N, C-alpha and C positions, 0 to 999 in steps of 0.2 A: 382625257375626258373633260369636256367643257363643264365648268362649275357654275351653278346658278345659286345665288344667295338672295335672301330677302332682308331688307333693312327697314325697321320701324322707326320713324322719326320720333323725337321727344314729344311729351304730352303737349297737346295743342294749347296755344294762348288764344282765348276767345276774343274776337273782335265784334263790334256791334253791327247789326244789319238794320238799316233804317228803311222802313216801308218796302221791304223786299229787295232793296238795292244795297250793294256793298258800299260802305263809306270809305272810299279809296281815292287815290290819285291815279289818273289814267296814263298809260303809256310808259311805265317804268318796268324794267326787266333786270333781275339779279340772278345769281346762282346760289344754291345751297350746296355746301361742301360736306362730305362725309369722310372721316379719316379712314384710310385703307389699312386696317389692322387685322384683317381676316385672311391675308395671304392670297389675294386675287392674282390671276395670271391673264395675260392678253388673250382675248377671246371669251373670257368668262362673262356671264351676264349678271348684272346687279339690278334687282327689282326693289323699288321703294313703294311700300304699301301704307294705307291707312284705312281703317274700317273694313279690313278684309279684302280690299280691292287694290290692285296695282295701279298707281297713278302715273308712274314713269318707269322706263327701263333704260339701261345703258350697258353697252358692250364695252368691257374694259379695254383700254388701249395701252400702247407702250408709254405714251405720255402720262397716263394716269398712274402707271407703276412708278415712273421716275419722280413724279410729284408726290406720290403716296397719297393722292387725293382724287376724288371723282366729283365732278360738278353736275348738277341737275338744274336745267333752266326752269325758271318759274315765270311764265309769261303772263301771269295774272296780276291783279291790282295790288299795290303795296301802300303801306302807311308808314311814313317816316317820323321818327321821334329821336332827335339827336343822332347819335351813332347807331341806333338800333332801328331795324325795319321789321314790321310785322307783315309777313307774307301770307296771302290767302290763296289757296288752291280750291276753286269752286266752279261748278258748272253754271254757266249763265247763257242767255241768248244774246243776240247782237246788241240789244238795248241794255245789257248788263242786268237784266232781270233774272233772279235766281230760279233755275228750272229744277234743281235737285238740292235738297236740304243737306246732303252730305258734303261737308266742307272741311278743309284742313287749314289750320292756322299754326304758324310757328314763327320764331324770332330769328333774324339774321343780323349779325353785327357788321357794320359797314367798314370797319377798319379804324386806323388811327391808334391812339394809345391803348384802346381797349379792343384791339382786333382779335385777340384770342378769346376762345370761349371758355369761361370758368368751369373747372371740374372739381374744385375743392374749396371749402371754407373752413378755416381754423380759427377758433375763438380762444383767447387766453386771458385770464385775469392776471395782469402784470403787477398790480398793486392790490393787496387784499387786507382784510382786517382793519379797515378804517373805523374811526370812532363814529358812533351813531349819534352825531350832533347836528346833522343836516348840513355840515360844511366840509368836514374831512372827506376825502375823495378816494374811492377805489377806482382803478383803471382797467378798462377792457380794451384789448387789442385784437383786431381782425386781420387775417391775411387771406386774400383771395388769390388763387393760383390756377394755372392751367399747365398740366404736365410738369408740376413742381416749380413753375416759374411764376412769380408774382405778376398780377395784372393791375395796371393803374386805371383809374376812371370808372370803376365799378361801384354802383350804388348798393349799399348794404343796409337793410332794415334791422333795427334793434328794438327789443322789448325787454322789460325787466319786471319781475313779480314783486309781491309784497308791497311795502310802503316806499321802496326805493324810487329815486328819480334820476334821470340823466341830467347833465349840467344845463340842458335846455329847459329844465323845470317840468318835464313830462316823463311818463313811463315808456314812451316810444320816441325813436329818433332815427334819422337816416344820415349816414356818412358815406363819403366817397373815398375809395382807395387811392393812394399815391405813394411815391417812394418805394417802388417794387411791391405794389399790391397791399400796402399796409394802411389801415385806418384805426383810429383809437378814439375813445370817448370816456369821460369820467362819469361816475355816478355817486350819489350821496343818499343818505338815509337818516331819518330822525329816530328810527326804531332799531334796537339791537336784534338782528335776525339774519338768517341765511336767505338769499334771494337767488332766483334763476335768471340768468342773462341769456337771451336767445338772439342769434344773429342769422339772417338768411339773405341770399341774393335777392335784390328787389325785383328782378325780372324772372327769377326762377326759385320759388320758395322750396323746391325739393333739395336745394343745396343749402344746408344749414349746419349750425353747431350750437351747443349750449354748454354753459358752465355755471358753477355756483360761486357766488361772492358772499363774503361774510362781513357784517357790521357788528362791532362789539360795543358794549356799554362804555361810554366815556368815563374815564377816571379823573375826577376833579383834582387839580394840582393843589396840594396843601399850601396854605398861606400863613398858618400860625402853628407854632410848636411850643407847648408849655410843659415844663418839667418841674414837678412838685415832690418835695420830701414827705413821705408818709410816716416812716419810722426812723428815728435817729438815736444815737447815743446808746446802742446796745452793747453788751459785753463782747469782747474779742475772744469768744470761746470756740469759733469755727462753726457754730450752729445757730446762734441767735442772729437773725438778719436785720440789717437796716434795709429800708425799702423806699422806692420812688416810683412815680407814675408819670408817663408821658401822654399828653393829649394832643391830637392833631385835628385841625379844623380847616375848612375851606369856605370862605364867605359866611363864617359863623356857624357852619354845620359840621358835625363830626365826619371824618373820612375814614372808612374802614379799609382794611387790607393795604395800608400804607407801609412800605418797608422802612424800618428804623434801624439805626446802628447805635449800640451802647458800648462805651469803652470806659474802663476804670484806669485812672492815672494816679501817680504819686504813691505807689505801693508795689510790693512784690508778693504780698501774702493774701490780699483780698481777692475774691472771685465771685462770679455769678453762680447761684445755685442751679440755674438752668443747665449749664454745661461744664461747670468747674473751671472756666476760663475767665480771662479779663476782657473779652470782647464777645458780643453776641449780636446777630442780626435776627430781627423779629418782624411781625406785621401787626398793625393795630386791629382790635376786635371791632364788632359792630358799633360800639359806642365811640370809636376813634381813639381808644386808649390801650396802653400796655404797661403792666406793672413788672418791675424787676426787684428781686431780692439779692442782697450782697452780704456775704459773711466774711469774717476776718479772724486771724489768730494772733494779731498784733494790735495793741492799743495805739491808734493813730487816726489822723484825719485824711480821707481820700477825696478825690474829685471824680464825679460821675459825669460823663459827657453823653449827650444824645443828639443825633442829627437825622434829618430826613434824607433818604436815598433818592427821593423824587424831586427834591428841591435843595440843592447844595447850600443855599443861603439860609436855611433853617437849622439852627444849632443852639442848644442850651446846655448849661452845666450847673451842678450843685455840689456842695460839700457835705460829706457824711462822716460822722465821728464814731469810732469804736472805743469803748472804755475798758479800763483794766478789769479783770475778773474780780469780783468782790471777795473779801477775805472771810466771809461767813463760813459756817460749817456745812452749808447746803449748796448744791448746784441746781439751778432751775432751768428747764427747757420747755418750750411751747411749740407744738406741732399742729398743723391744720389737718384734720381728718376728713371732713366733708366741706366742699367749697362750691361756689357758683349755684347755689340754690335759687329758685325763682322767688322773687319778692312777692309778699302777699299770698303765697300759696300754702302757708303753714308748714312748709318744709324747712328744716333748720340747717345751718352750717354748724359744724362742731370743731372744737379745738381740744387738745389733750395736753395738760401740764404734767411734767415728770420731774420729781424731786429725788436727787441722789445725794449720798454723802460725798462732800467735796474731797475728802481724803481717800476714801476707799472705793467710791463709785457704787456702793450698795444702795438699793432702793430704800427710801425713807417713808414709812407709813405714818398715818395720822398727823401729817404736817398740815397746818391750816394755811389756806390760800385765799386771796381775794382777787376778783376779776372785775374788769370794767370794759365797756365798749363805747365807741364814739358814734357820731351821726345820729340816725333815727333808730338804731338797733336796740334790742333788749334781750335779756337772757330768758330762756324759756321757763326756768324754775321760779325766778323771782318776779318776773314781769316788769323788771326795771333795768336800768343800764349798769347795775352792779349786782354781784352775787358772791357767795363764799362757798368753799368746799374743803374737804380734807382728802389727802392721798390715801389710796387703798394699799393692800399688801404689796403691790408691785410699784408703789410710789407714784401712782398716776391718779389724775382727776380729770374728768371729761365734763365740759359744759357745752350747752347748745344755745345758739343765737338765732333770733328771728328778726325780720325787717319787712316793712311794707313798701320800702323805697328801694329802687335799683341804684346801688352805690357801693363804693369801697368802704369797709368798716375796719377800724383798728381795734383789736381785742388784746388786752394786756392782762398778765398774771403777776401777782405780787406775793412775796414772802414777808414775814413779820420783820425781818432784818433789812427791809427796803430793797432787797434784790427784786428786780422785775424784768420781764421779757415781753415782747409784743409780736403779733403776727397780723396779717391782713386777710380778711375774708371778703368775698364779693357776692353781692346779690344781683341776679340778672333780672331784666324787665319781665313782667308777667304778661304773657301774650295769650290770646285766644288760640284754640287748637287750629292748626292749619288744615284747610279743606280745599280740594280741587272742585270748583263749582261749575265751570263751563269749559267746553271745547268748541272753538269757533274758527271760521276762516274769514276772508275779507268780505264775504257776502252775508253770512248768517251764522247762527248758533247751530251746532250739530244736535240732532235728536239723540236720545239714549241709545247706546250701543254703536253709535257711529263715530268715526267713518268706517264703512265696510267696503268702500271703493277707493282706489288710489291709483297713482301712476308715479313714475320716477320723478322725484323732485316735489311731489305734493307736500304742502306745508300747512299746518294749522297751529293755533295758539291754545295753550292751557292757561286758565285763569284761576287764581287762588284767593281765599280770604283767610284772615287770621295769621297767626304765626309771627315770627320776628322779621320776616322778609329777607333774612339771611339764609338762603336755601341752597341745597345741593341737589341737582337733578340728575337722574340716571335711568338708563333703560335696563331693566332687570330681566326682561324676556323679549327676544327679538332684536338683540343688539346688532346683528348682521344686516338687518333690513331697515332699521330705524335709528335716527340720531336725535338728540335733544340738547338744546342750549338755553341757558338762562337769559331772561329778559328783565328789564326794570319792572318795578311794581309787583314783584312776586309772580310774574308770568314766565312761561317757557315756550319756545318754538320747537315743534316736532316736525321732522322732515322724513318722509318715507322714500327709501332708495331702491327697494326691490320687493318682490312679492313675499307675503307672509301668510300662507294659507293654513298650515297645520297647527301652528302654535299662536295663541293670542299674544299680542304685544302688551307689555305692562310697563308703564312709566311711573317712577317713584320719585317723590320729593321728600327730602329730609330737612327739618328745621335744625340748623347748626346750633342754635341757641338752646332749644328745648329738647332736642332729640326726637320730637314727634315726627311721624311719617304719614303720608297720604299717597294714594296711588290712583292711576287711571288706566283702564284696560279697553282694548279694542281689537277686532279681528278683521283682516282684509279678505273679503270673499271674491272680489273681482279686481284685477290689476290690469290697467290699460297701458298700451304702448303705441308709439308711432307705427303707422303702416305706410301711408303714402299721402302726399299732398296733391291736390288738383288732379283727381282722377276723372277722366272724361268718359262719355258713354261708350266710345269705341273700346276702351280698356275693360269696361265692365262686360262687354260682349265677348271679348277675345281672351281674357285672362282669367283662367279658372282659379288661380291662387287668390286673386282679388275677390272673386265671388265667394270662395270658401271662407275668407276671413272677415267678411262683412258682418256687422253686429245687428242683432235684432233691435227693434224699437225699445223694448223694455231694458235691454242692456245699455243703450245710449242714455235713456232717461234716468237710469239708476244713478249715474254720476251727477246729472243735473239736479235731481231731487235732493241729493246730499250736499253738494258743493255750491249750488246756485249758479249764477251767471258765469259760464266758463270762459267768457272773453276776458275775465280778470286774471287768467292764468296764461302761462306760456305753453310751450310744446307739451303734449300734442294737440292742445285744444284751440289754439289761436294762431292762425297763420299770419304772415307779415302784413297782409292787407286788412286784418281784423275780422276776416270771415270765420264764422263759427258754425257753418252748416255742414252736415255729414250725411253721406249715403247710409241708408239702412239696408238690411237684408230683404226688406219688403220691396223687391224689384221683380218685375215681369220682363224678362229679356226678349221674349218673342210674343207674337200675337198683338195684344193691346200695347205693349211696350210702355210700361209706366213704372214709376219709382216714387218711394216716399223718402223725403229727406227731413232731418231733424235739425232745428236751430237750437244749439245749446246755450245761446245767450238768454233765451226766454222759455225754452222747453216746448216751443211750438213745432208743428209738423205741417208739411204741405206736399202736394203731389205734382209730379211732372209727367206729361204725356209726350209721346213722339209727335212732331219733331222737336218740341222744346228741349228734349233731352240732349239733342246734339249741341246745344249751346249751353248746357249745364255741366259744370265741373265742381265736384265737391271732394271733401277729404274723407279718408278712411282711417279709423282707429281699430285696434283689435285687442283681444285679451291675451295676456302673456301666457 
């Protein structure tokens, strides 16, 4: 039995009609080829249609089978642009005047290095996590192929979201493939954020790919390391610490989270109280400092070394001495009970002195002690830098220290026989309570309760006031659909990756210095996704799937009303040529044949009537 098949050509590429006459060159004839992947046999009929009408028929020959292709002459007028030809199939009279507004436009490649028709675009971020300094570069690589073979000479349009720019200084660029269909381009950013990179074929926006690139906050290289002795000449009792503090700066400013290495040399018995070893790796705090305590059981002088793991040229050392245990009848120990209180808050750090019999180890009660503190601190009971106390029945005495200044303070306890021990307590900076004040995108600040619309890759910023700026961000509800990353100045970037309808998403920030928390909550009611680019009127008429998935005007405007100018974003809102107009479901397919389209760059709408519709091509988005 003879087989008859119908082939629909790709979505038409619209050419201009000037004064009713095709803007073409006369007398050129080419052929359109269609891959024979449907198993045709000689004698079968192949029909090519557009707009529901057959414009050409061809009986399959033996030659077609051997070549695995079938050619259809296009005797109408053609427009040449490099290796590409825009072919028009249209009804005209002998003077080339249009007699029927139904026209077919499509693109044919003339051959050469780009003779194959692309069928796939693959985008890869080959270098990621560049520093957000406006100079360090992430790299995007694009491979354009046909039947898994790279194609050279294909123009690819690129866009990037957020504040990122390509190396041409813009958020848009065009590159051409070479070396087996490969093109690459670098991008920079001055803001720490995740951005969407979108790549599409310049001549066919329906072939595209997108990926996420990440820019991280640059970490300044430390240029100064200072090591200072805080406590020295303590007893070698294995409990009373000598102490030192390292401070790291870059360009005169403290550098937090700098990795440091501390090593004790010249002893077999001294060790860090952090880990009971003679070497420890740590990171500086928000003030660029880290304090270490060292204890020893042998009276000796040791050497403490400190070096930056980010800058091998920065290294300092200092000597610390442990004295013989006093020969008095009492043993004195001093322990920190409460530390890292907020300066000026009225909350105290506390230390506890313990006195025992040096011979028996039994607690000694009613033993008089004197205490003193350094820097700007004072004792809560005396309101001065000194105080006295007596041990209780357990041989213990507790004192409280206050300070209005963020600093390290040495507190010392003394017996009447001149035995003394010291410890360090730290007062942290007093910060206002952290508050999330705003949620905003590149266009505007969100209203309360927003965003309620989103799409894959949608990103917005959370802004805070107060706090130490040393924050930890996390998603505590909706982690499978949302991610959050820290930005400079106490901000965070939130990226939505999938729908989140049933459960509100909650973003939480925790102040690492004060422990205070703040949260931001939102719910996604509508989640949009790509449907199709460059949908022509003929497809609207003949494709029920397209008709079913077209959005209402309120649906389209809901995302514009929240996010503003949608041309600022990548897929699915902004095609390669910057067009942001979309078909709405307010379409009359028959009778008056009219349609309402929405421009999501400004929220405007306009109407198209037949035959204008035949030259109109817009995009479709749909709800997930």
